[in-house]
C-alpha positions as CSV (number, residue, x, y, z in Angstrom):
1,X,-16.8,5.1,29.9
2,X,-13.9,2.7,29.9
3,X,-11.1,3.4,27.4
4,X,-8.2,1.2,26.3
5,X,-5.2,2.9,24.8
6,X,-2.5,1.1,22.9
7,X,1.0,2.5,22.8
8,X,0.7,4.2,26.1
9,X,4.3,5.4,26.3
10,X,4.0,7.4,23.0
11,X,3.4,11.2,22.9
12,X,-0.2,11.1,21.5
13,X,-1.3,8.1,23.6
14,X,0.0,9.7,26.9
15,X,-1.7,13.0,26.1
16,X,-5.0,11.3,25.5
17,X,-4.6,9.1,28.6
18,X,-4.2,12.1,30.9
19,X,-6.8,14.2,29.2
20,X,-9.5,11.5,29.4
21,X,-8.5,10.6,33.0
22,X,-8.9,14.2,34.1
23,X,-12.4,14.0,32.8
24,X,-13.2,11.1,35.0
25,X,-13.0,8.3,32.4
26,X,-11.6,5.0,33.3
27,X,-8.5,4.6,31.1
28,X,-6.0,1.8,30.9
29,X,-2.9,1.7,28.7
30,X,-1.2,-1.2,27.0
31,X,2.5,-0.9,26.2
32,X,5.2,-2.8,24.5
33,X,7.9,-1.4,26.7
34,X,6.9,-1.8,30.3
35,X,10.1,-0.3,31.7
36,X,9.3,2.9,29.9
37,X,5.7,2.7,30.9
38,X,6.8,2.7,34.6
39,X,8.6,6.0,34.0
40,X,5.8,7.9,32.3
41,X,2.5,6.4,33.5
42,X,0.9,6.0,37.0
43,X,1.3,2.6,38.7
44,X,-1.6,0.3,37.9
45,X,-2.6,2.3,34.8
46,X,-0.9,0.0,32.2
47,X,-0.4,-3.6,31.3
48,X,1.6,-5.7,28.8
49,X,-0.1,-6.3,25.4
50,X,-0.3,-9.9,26.3
51,X,-3.0,-9.1,28.8
52,X,-5.3,-7.3,26.3
53,X,-8.2,-7.2,26.7
54,X,-8.3,-7.1,30.5
55,X,-11.6,-5.4,30.7
56,X,-14.7,-4.3,28.9
57,X,-14.2,-1.1,26.9
58,X,-16.3,1.5,25.2
59,X,-13.4,3.0,23.2
60,X,-10.2,1.5,22.0
61,X,-7.5,4.0,20.8
62,X,-4.8,2.5,18.7
63,X,-1.9,4.9,19.3
64,X,0.9,2.6,18.3
65,X,3.7,4.6,16.8
66,X,7.0,3.8,15.0
67,X,9.9,5.7,13.5
68,X,9.2,6.7,9.9
69,X,12.9,6.1,9.2
70,X,12.6,2.3,9.8
71,X,10.3,1.3,6.9
72,X,10.4,-2.5,7.5
73,X,9.5,-2.0,11.1
74,X,6.7,0.4,10.1
75,X,5.1,-2.1,7.8
76,X,5.4,-5.0,10.4
77,X,4.2,-3.0,13.4
78,X,1.2,-1.2,11.8
79,X,0.1,-4.4,10.0
80,X,0.2,-6.6,13.1
81,X,-1.6,-4.1,15.4
82,X,-4.1,-3.0,12.8
83,X,-5.4,-6.5,12.2
84,X,-5.5,-7.1,16.0
85,X,-7.7,-4.0,16.3
86,X,-10.0,-5.2,13.6
87,X,-10.4,-8.6,15.1
88,X,-11.2,-6.9,18.4
89,X,-13.8,-4.8,16.6
90,X,-15.4,-7.9,15.2
91,X,-15.8,-9.4,18.6
92,X,-16.8,-6.2,20.3
93,X,-19.1,-4.3,17.9
94,X,-20.3,-1.9,20.6
95,X,-16.8,-0.5,21.2
96,X,-15.5,2.3,19.0
97,X,-12.1,1.6,17.6
98,X,-10.0,4.7,16.9
99,X,-6.9,4.5,14.7
100,X,-4.6,7.5,14.9
101,X,-3.8,8.2,11.3
102,X,-1.7,11.0,9.7
103,X,-2.1,14.0,7.4
104,X,0.6,12.3,5.3
105,X,-2.1,10.2,3.7
106,X,-2.9,13.2,1.5
107,X,0.6,13.2,-0.2
108,X,3.7,15.2,0.2
109,X,2.7,18.2,-1.8
110,X,1.5,20.6,0.8
111,X,2.0,23.8,-1.2
112,X,-1.6,24.4,-0.2
113,X,-3.5,22.9,2.8
114,X,-5.2,19.6,2.3
115,X,-9.0,19.7,1.7
116,X,-11.8,17.3,0.6
117,X,-10.6,17.5,-3.0
118,X,-6.9,16.9,-2.5
119,X,-5.7,14.0,-4.7
120,X,-2.8,11.6,-4.2
121,X,-0.3,11.5,-7.0
122,X,1.8,8.4,-7.1
123,X,4.2,6.7,-9.5
124,X,4.2,3.0,-8.5
125,X,7.6,2.5,-10.2
126,X,9.3,5.4,-8.3
127,X,7.9,5.7,-4.8
128,X,9.9,8.1,-2.7
129,X,11.0,7.0,0.8
130,X,9.2,10.0,2.3
131,X,5.9,8.7,0.9
132,X,6.0,5.3,2.7
133,X,4.6,6.4,6.0
134,X,1.6,8.0,4.4
135,X,1.0,5.1,2.2
136,X,1.0,2.7,5.1
137,X,-1.5,4.8,7.0
138,X,-3.7,5.2,3.9
139,X,-3.7,1.4,3.5
140,X,-4.9,1.0,7.1
141,X,-7.7,3.6,6.5
142,X,-8.9,1.8,3.4
143,X,-8.9,-1.5,5.2
144,X,-11.1,0.0,7.9
145,X,-13.5,1.4,5.3
146,X,-13.9,-2.1,4.0
147,X,-15.3,-3.2,7.4
148,X,-18.0,-0.6,7.0
149,X,-20.4,-2.3,9.4
150,X,-17.9,-1.9,12.3
151,X,-17.4,1.4,14.3
152,X,-13.8,2.2,13.3
153,X,-12.7,5.7,12.9
154,X,-9.4,7.1,11.5
155,X,-8.4,10.5,12.9
156,X,-5.7,12.2,10.8
157,X,-3.2,14.0,13.0
158,X,-1.1,16.8,11.4
159,X,0.8,18.6,14.2
160,X,0.7,17.8,17.8
161,X,2.5,19.4,20.7
162,X,1.8,18.8,24.4
163,X,3.7,18.7,27.7
164,X,4.1,14.9,27.1
165,X,6.4,15.3,24.1
166,X,9.7,13.4,24.0
167,X,12.3,16.2,23.8
168,X,14.8,13.8,22.3
169,X,12.6,13.4,19.2
170,X,13.4,15.8,16.3
171,X,10.4,18.1,16.3
172,X,10.4,21.8,15.6
173,X,8.6,22.7,18.8
174,X,10.8,20.4,21.0
175,X,13.8,22.3,19.6
176,X,12.1,25.6,20.4
177,X,11.5,24.6,24.0
178,X,15.0,23.3,24.5
179,X,16.5,26.5,23.1
180,X,14.5,28.6,25.5
181,X,15.2,26.4,28.5
182,X,18.9,26.1,27.8
183,X,19.3,29.7,26.5
184,X,20.7,28.4,23.2
185,X,20.3,29.9,19.8
186,X,17.8,27.9,17.7
187,X,18.9,27.4,14.1
188,X,16.0,26.9,11.8
189,X,15.5,26.9,8.1
190,X,14.6,30.3,6.5
191,X,11.5,29.0,4.7
192,X,8.3,29.8,6.5
193,X,5.6,27.2,7.0
194,X,2.1,26.7,8.5
195,X,1.3,24.2,11.2
196,X,-2.0,23.4,13.0
197,X,-1.5,22.2,16.6
198,X,-4.6,20.6,18.0
199,X,-5.3,20.8,21.7
200,X,-5.6,17.4,23.5
201,X,-9.0,18.5,24.9
202,X,-10.3,19.1,21.3
203,X,-8.8,15.8,20.3
204,X,-10.6,14.0,23.1
205,X,-13.8,15.8,22.2
206,X,-13.7,14.5,18.7
207,X,-13.1,10.9,19.9
208,X,-16.0,11.1,22.3
209,X,-18.3,12.5,19.6
210,X,-17.4,9.6,17.3
211,X,-18.0,7.1,20.2
212,X,-21.5,8.5,20.6
213,X,-22.2,8.2,16.9
214,X,-20.6,4.7,16.5
215,X,-19.6,5.4,12.9
216,X,-17.1,4.1,10.4
217,X,-15.3,7.1,8.8
218,X,-12.2,9.2,8.7
219,X,-11.7,12.8,9.9
220,X,-9.0,15.4,9.9
221,X,-8.1,16.8,13.3
222,X,-7.8,20.6,13.3
223,X,-7.6,23.5,15.7
224,X,-9.5,26.8,15.7
225,X,-6.7,28.4,13.6
226,X,-3.2,27.3,12.3
227,X,-0.1,29.3,12.8
228,X,3.0,30.3,10.8
229,X,6.5,29.3,12.0
230,X,7.6,33.0,11.8
231,X,4.7,33.8,14.2
232,X,5.8,31.1,16.6
233,X,9.4,32.4,16.6
234,X,8.2,36.0,17.2
235,X,5.9,35.0,20.0
236,X,8.5,33.0,21.8
237,X,11.2,35.6,21.2
238,X,9.0,38.4,22.6
239,X,7.5,36.5,25.6
240,X,10.2,34.0,26.5
241,X,13.5,35.4,25.2
242,X,13.9,32.8,22.4
243,X,17.0,33.6,20.3
244,X,17.1,32.2,16.8
245,X,18.9,32.4,13.4
246,X,18.2,30.9,10.0
247,X,20.4,28.3,8.4
248,X,20.5,24.6,7.8
249,X,18.0,23.5,10.4
250,X,16.3,20.1,11.0
251,X,14.5,18.5,8.0
252,X,11.6,16.1,8.4
253,X,12.2,12.5,7.3
254,X,8.8,12.6,5.6
255,X,9.7,15.8,3.6
256,X,9.3,19.5,4.2
257,X,5.6,20.6,4.0
258,X,4.9,24.3,3.7
259,X,1.2,24.0,4.6
260,X,0.9,20.9,6.7
261,X,-2.6,21.2,7.9
262,X,-6.2,20.6,6.7
263,X,-9.0,22.9,5.7
264,X,-11.3,19.8,5.5
265,X,-13.9,20.4,8.2
266,X,-15.8,17.2,7.6
267,X,-15.6,16.4,11.4
268,X,-18.3,19.0,12.0
269,X,-20.8,16.4,10.9
270,X,-20.4,14.7,14.3
271,X,-20.5,18.1,16.1
272,X,-16.8,18.8,16.4
273,X,-16.0,22.5,17.0
274,X,-12.5,23.1,18.3
275,X,-12.2,25.5,21.2
276,X,-8.5,26.2,21.0
277,X,-6.2,27.7,18.3
278,X,-2.6,26.6,17.6
279,X,-1.2,29.5,19.6
280,X,-3.4,28.7,22.5
281,X,-2.0,25.2,22.6
282,X,1.7,26.3,22.3
283,X,1.4,28.9,25.1
284,X,-0.6,26.7,27.5
285,X,1.7,23.7,27.1
286,X,4.9,25.7,27.2
287,X,3.8,27.4,30.4
288,X,3.2,24.0,32.0
289,X,6.6,22.7,30.8
290,X,8.5,25.7,32.1
291,X,6.8,25.7,35.5
292,X,7.0,22.0,36.1
């Protein structure tokens, strides 16, 4: 199989590139920042977007990302590349197009996990800034469903942590890793929360299954089991000497979510059965980071 990956310098795209490449798939990335691509991707594995498509592909993964803090850039970026993906799908109906979506499409009330009955509550006269990212992703999803005759799949990502993470980005796990490596005290908010970290191998499995089915649909990505923040802190304190205290820690620009994961197992209709739990992911990836 030949796979094209957009946004090859991003965390998710890089993880998928290396995961599929290790399986023997022929992968090629397309990046907006070639200088950055040279630093994080093998020579010959990437091209400028102007050269797309430079080959025949069985799967196209749209992993374009943008900061949730820059709303105008979010709208412009996702709109441009989403339509470009759709136009490609029209011309290449045998190629599965995968759009990396987000659990934020469900809303910002994650007092309970998302499921197949979760509803979106929205006041069009008073939209919060932390709802914008989810609304943009939801708009893309609905646009894809309108092209029901094309194989376009949206995969909703909730939490993701791999060895390819950008440690300069403000994520909880990147702060945990930096605290361990630098022997600093991690300051985190006292409130507990649940997260579900999907393994890149499970992620790749779901994409491959969708490619085999050639369907138009959306699925939530989930691991074998989510994990609480307090459990993460305890595991890393016990095994790796993490020191932490509670206080005014980092706050997500899309709002704090107590149970940011999904119990919607709709993906099992294509045969998806995750092999790894969240703790499996964290320990495996942390071990690689520390030893490399």
